[in-house]
C-alpha positions in Angstrom: -16.1 -15.8 3.8 -12.8 -17.9 2.7 -13.5 -16.9 -0.9 -13.9 -12.9 0.1 -10.6 -13.1 2.0 -8.8 -14.6 -0.8 -10.2 -11.9 -3.1 -9.0 -9.3 -0.7 -5.5 -10.6 -0.9 -5.6 -10.7 -4.6 -6.9 -7.1 -4.8 -4.1 -6.0 -2.0 -1.5 -7.9 -3.7 -2.0 -6.4 -7.3 -2.1 -3.4 -5.5 1.4 -3.8 -4.3 2.8 -4.9 -7.3 1.2 -1.9 -9.0 2.8 0.4 -6.7 6.2 -1.2 -7.0 6.5 -1.5 -10.5 4.3 1.3 -11.5 5.5 4.2 -13.7 2.8 7.0 -12.7 4.0 10.5 -13.1 3.5 12.7 -10.1 0.4 14.7 -9.7 0.0 18.1 -8.3 -2.5 16.8 -5.4 0.5 14.9 -3.9 0.8 14.5 0.1 2.3 17.8 2.0 5.8 16.9 2.6 5.5 16.8 6.4 2.8 14.0 5.6 4.7 11.8 3.2 7.0 9.9 5.7 4.0 8.6 7.7 2.1 7.9 4.6 4.9 5.7 3.2 5.7 4.2 6.7 2.2 3.2 7.3 1.7 1.7 3.9 5.0 -0.1 4.3 4.5 -1.7 7.7 0.8 -2.8 6.6 2.5 -4.2 3.4 5.2 -6.2 5.1 2.6 -7.5 7.6 0.2 -8.9 4.7 3.2 -10.3 2.8 4.2 -12.4 6.0 0.7 -13.5 6.4 -1.3 -13.0 3.2 -4.5 -15.1 4.5 -5.1 -12.6 7.4 -5.1 -9.4 4.9 -8.6 -8.5 5.9 -7.6 -8.7 9.7 -4.4 -6.9 9.3 -6.0 -3.9 7.5 -8.9 -3.7 9.5 -6.2 -3.7 12.7 -4.9 -0.8 11.0 -8.3 0.8 10.4 -8.4 0.5 7.0 -10.8 -1.5 4.2 -9.4 -3.0 1.0 -10.6 0.1 -1.0 -8.8 2.6 1.4 -5.3 0.7 1.3 -5.4 0.6 -2.3 -6.0 4.3 -2.5 -3.2 4.9 -0.1 -1.0 2.7 -2.4 -2.1 5.1 -5.5 -1.1 7.9 -4.1 2.3 6.4 -3.3 2.5 5.0 -6.9 1.8 8.5 -8.4 4.5 10.3 -6.7 8.0 9.4 -7.6 9.9 10.3 -4.3 7.2 8.5 -2.4 7.3 5.4 -4.7 11.2 5.6 -4.2 10.8 5.9 -0.3 8.2 2.9 -0.2 10.6 0.6 -2.3 13.3 1.3 0.3 11.4 0.6 3.1 10.3 -2.4 1.7 13.9 -3.2 1.3 14.1 -2.9 -2.7 
């Protein structure tokens, strides 16, 4: 079980790095404008919680109703849109 948690933490950390430093272009399927702030706020809140307690990654994601794959998908959506990426980075203090 400990190995599974470590793998989940590693995958989420990798996804965070990809979101922060990824250079993906925006796609036409980006979230609707009114949904973007909620997506960014939710993802950033989760990311900050994981950063503060990486050993509790799975529990944090479960508390937010997500699994690792769903969180990675959320981060990919953000990384594919320049405005979302900027808002996410700003929310994380970058």
